[in-house]
C-alpha positions in Angstrom: 66.4 -150.4 -111.0 68.1 -153.5 -112.3 69.4 -153.9 -115.9 69.2 -157.6 -116.9 69.7 -158.9 -113.4 69.3 -162.6 -112.6 66.0 -163.0 -110.8 65.8 -162.6 -107.0 62.9 -164.9 -106.2 65.1 -167.7 -104.7 67.5 -165.2 -103.0 64.9 -163.4 -100.9 65.8 -165.2 -97.7 69.6 -164.8 -98.3 69.2 -161.0 -98.6 66.6 -160.7 -95.8 63.8 -159.0 -97.7 60.3 -160.1 -98.6 58.6 -160.8 -101.9 56.3 -157.9 -101.1 59.3 -155.6 -100.9 60.4 -156.8 -104.4 57.0 -156.3 -105.8 56.7 -152.8 -104.4 60.2 -151.4 -105.0 62.1 -153.2 -107.8 62.1 -152.4 -111.5 63.8 -154.5 -114.0 64.8 -153.5 -117.6 64.8 -156.8 -119.5 65.7 -157.3 -123.1 63.5 -159.9 -124.9 66.4 -162.2 -125.9 68.5 -161.9 -122.7 68.9 -165.3 -120.9 70.6 -164.0 -117.7 67.3 -162.6 -116.1 65.8 -166.1 -116.6 68.2 -167.8 -114.2 65.7 -167.2 -111.4 62.2 -165.8 -111.3 61.8 -162.1 -111.6 59.6 -160.2 -109.2 58.7 -156.5 -109.2 57.9 -154.5 -112.3 59.5 -155.8 -115.5 59.9 -153.4 -118.4 60.6 -155.4 -121.6 62.7 -153.9 -124.3 63.2 -155.4 -127.8 66.4 -157.2 -128.6 66.7 -159.3 -131.7 70.5 -160.0 -131.3 72.2 -162.9 -129.7 71.6 -163.6 -126.0 75.1 -162.4 -125.2 74.6 -159.1 -127.1 71.2 -158.6 -125.5 72.8 -158.9 -122.0 75.3 -156.0 -122.8 74.4 -152.8 -121.0 75.7 -150.8 -124.0 73.1 -152.5 -126.2 70.3 -151.8 -123.6 71.4 -148.2 -123.4 71.3 -147.9 -127.2 67.8 -149.5 -127.3 66.5 -147.0 -124.7 68.2 -144.1 -126.5 66.9 -145.0 -130.0 63.3 -145.4 -128.6 63.2 -142.5 -126.1 65.9 -140.1 -127.1 67.9 -138.1 -124.6 66.6 -135.2 -122.7 70.2 -133.8 -122.5 70.5 -134.1 -126.3 73.6 -136.3 -126.1 74.5 -138.0 -129.4 75.1 -141.8 -129.0 75.2 -142.6 -132.7 78.9 -143.5 -132.7 78.3 -146.0 -129.9 75.0 -147.3 -131.2 75.8 -147.5 -134.9 76.8 -151.2 -134.5 73.2 -152.1 -134.0 71.1 -149.1 -135.3 71.0 -147.1 -138.5 70.3 -143.4 -138.5 66.7 -144.1 -139.5 66.2 -146.1 -136.2 67.4 -143.3 -134.0 65.1 -140.9 -132.2 67.1 -137.7 -132.5 65.3 -134.4 -132.1 66.5 -131.3 -134.0 69.2 -133.2 -135.9 70.4 -130.2 -137.9 74.1 -130.8 -137.3 74.3 -134.2 -139.0 72.2 -133.8 -142.2 
């Protein structure tokens, strides 16, 4: 899994793998407004996530983690609100059984 990686299409020969290997084995998490993954062509499965911030913010792994957490929650019930409050309000967060913070 790659988080906002530059594309690998033109680097296939350098790293000695085939395009088929990329298609079959590589997954990319790509924020919608991140420009780094557009440096080269992406191959493999691309999972788009929403990002309405600046390109630099969209490329930050912390922002990507917060976007995934707000949409998917956390099976381990970790609370990322202090980290993610920069970009998300309490109403945006997918927190199950939120009795402690009411």
